[in-house]
C-alpha positions in Angstrom: 15.8 -34.6 17.7 16.5 -38.0 16.5 18.5 -40.4 18.8 17.1 -43.1 21.0 14.7 -40.9 22.8 13.7 -38.6 19.9 10.8 -38.6 17.5 11.5 -42.0 16.0 11.4 -43.5 19.5 8.1 -41.7 20.2 6.5 -43.0 17.0 7.5 -46.5 17.9 5.9 -46.2 21.4 2.7 -44.6 20.0 2.5 -47.4 17.4 3.0 -50.1 20.0 0.2 -48.8 22.2 -2.3 -47.7 19.6 -1.9 -50.3 16.8 -0.3 -53.4 18.3 -2.5 -53.5 21.4 -6.1 -54.8 21.2 -7.6 -53.4 24.4 -8.5 -49.9 25.6 -5.1 -48.5 24.5 -6.0 -49.0 20.8 -8.5 -46.0 21.0 -5.5 -43.7 20.6 -4.9 -44.9 17.1 -6.1 -41.5 15.7 -3.2 -39.8 17.4 -0.1 -39.1 15.3 3.3 -38.1 16.8 4.6 -35.0 15.0 7.5 -33.9 17.2 9.2 -34.2 20.6 11.9 -36.1 22.3 13.9 -35.6 25.5 10.8 -35.5 27.7 8.3 -34.0 25.3 5.8 -35.4 22.9 3.8 -33.4 20.4 1.2 -34.8 18.1 -2.3 -34.3 16.7 -5.6 -36.0 15.9 -8.8 -35.1 14.1 -11.9 -35.3 16.2 -13.9 -38.2 14.7 -17.5 -39.4 15.2 -16.3 -42.1 17.6 -14.6 -39.4 19.8 -17.9 -37.5 20.5 -20.2 -37.5 23.5 -24.0 -37.3 23.3 -23.8 -33.5 22.8 -21.7 -33.8 19.7 -18.4 -32.6 21.2 -15.1 -34.3 22.1 -15.8 -36.8 24.9 -14.1 -36.1 28.2 -13.1 -39.8 28.6 -11.3 -39.7 25.2 -9.6 -36.5 26.2 -8.4 -38.1 29.5 -7.1 -41.1 27.6 -5.2 -39.0 25.2 -3.6 -37.1 28.1 -2.8 -40.3 29.9 -1.1 -41.8 26.8 0.7 -38.8 25.4 2.1 -37.8 28.8 3.4 -41.4 29.2 5.1 -41.2 25.8 6.8 -37.9 26.8 7.9 -39.4 30.0 9.4 -42.4 28.2 11.3 -40.1 25.9 13.0 -38.7 29.0 14.6 -42.1 29.4 12.2 -43.1 32.2 10.2 -46.2 32.9 6.6 -45.5 31.8 5.5 -46.0 35.4 2.0 -46.3 36.8 -0.4 -43.4 37.3 -0.7 -42.0 40.8 -2.8 -38.9 39.7 -4.4 -38.1 36.4 -6.0 -34.6 36.1 -8.0 -32.9 33.3 -9.5 -29.5 33.1 -12.0 -29.1 30.2 -11.7 -25.6 28.9 -13.7 -25.5 25.6 -15.6 -27.9 23.3 -14.1 -29.4 20.1 -16.4 -30.6 17.4 -16.2 -33.4 14.8 -13.6 -32.6 12.1 -11.5 -30.2 14.2 -7.8 -30.9 14.4 -6.3 -31.0 17.9 -2.7 -30.5 18.8 -1.5 -32.3 21.9 1.7 -31.1 23.6 3.0 -33.0 26.7 6.1 -32.0 28.6 7.9 -33.9 31.4 8.5 -31.4 34.2 10.6 -33.6 36.5 11.7 -37.2 36.9 12.8 -38.0 40.4 13.9 -41.3 42.0 10.3 -42.5 42.6 7.9 -40.0 41.0 7.6 -38.1 37.7 5.5 -35.1 36.8 4.1 -34.4 33.3 1.9 -31.6 32.0 -0.2 -31.6 28.8 -2.3 -29.2 26.8 -4.8 -29.8 23.9 -5.4 -26.9 21.5 -7.4 -26.4 18.3 -5.0 -26.3 15.4 -7.2 -23.6 13.7 -6.9 -20.9 16.3 -4.8 -22.2 19.3 -7.9 -22.2 21.6 -7.3 -24.5 24.6 -9.6 -27.4 24.6 -8.2 -29.1 27.8 -5.2 -28.9 30.1 -4.0 -31.7 32.3 -1.2 -34.0 33.2 -0.3 -36.7 35.6 2.0 -37.9 38.3 3.6 -41.3 37.9 5.4 -43.7 40.2 8.5 -44.7 38.2 10.7 -46.7 40.7 10.9 -49.9 38.7 14.0 -51.9 38.1 13.2 -53.5 34.8 14.1 -51.9 31.4 11.5 -51.0 28.9 12.6 -51.0 25.3 11.0 -50.4 21.9 
C-alpha cells in the first residue's frame, strides 16, 4: 500500500511524533513502521534497557504509550483526524525482556462521525506470544485538517 495513507504516510507520522517532538512523544523513537495503511499500522521495536521496569521486564507505561501512539497512527492512515483519547485500555498478558523484538499491530475498527475505535496487539517476534492487547476510543469530530 503506497498512496497518501499507506506506509510512507505512516513513516512520516511516526517520525514526526518520535523524532521531531521533544516531549513525552519522543519515547517512541525505538518503534519502526514496517507495514500498514488504510486504517492499519504494523511495526516493531526491540525492548531496550530504558523500556524496563524494576523487575527487568517491559514497563507497563511504555507498553501503554506504544499502544496510544500506534493506534493513533493507524487511525490517521484511515484518513481521520488523530483525535483525542476518550478511553485507553491495556491488558498485560506476558512479560518481555531486554533484547526481545516486539511486533505491534494496530487496526482501526470503525471511524464514525464523532468517535473512532482502534485495537492493538503486541507479540514477541520470536514465537508470536502475546505480550499485551489493548486499544483506544478517540473523539475525532474536529474541523481542521492534519497533514504530514
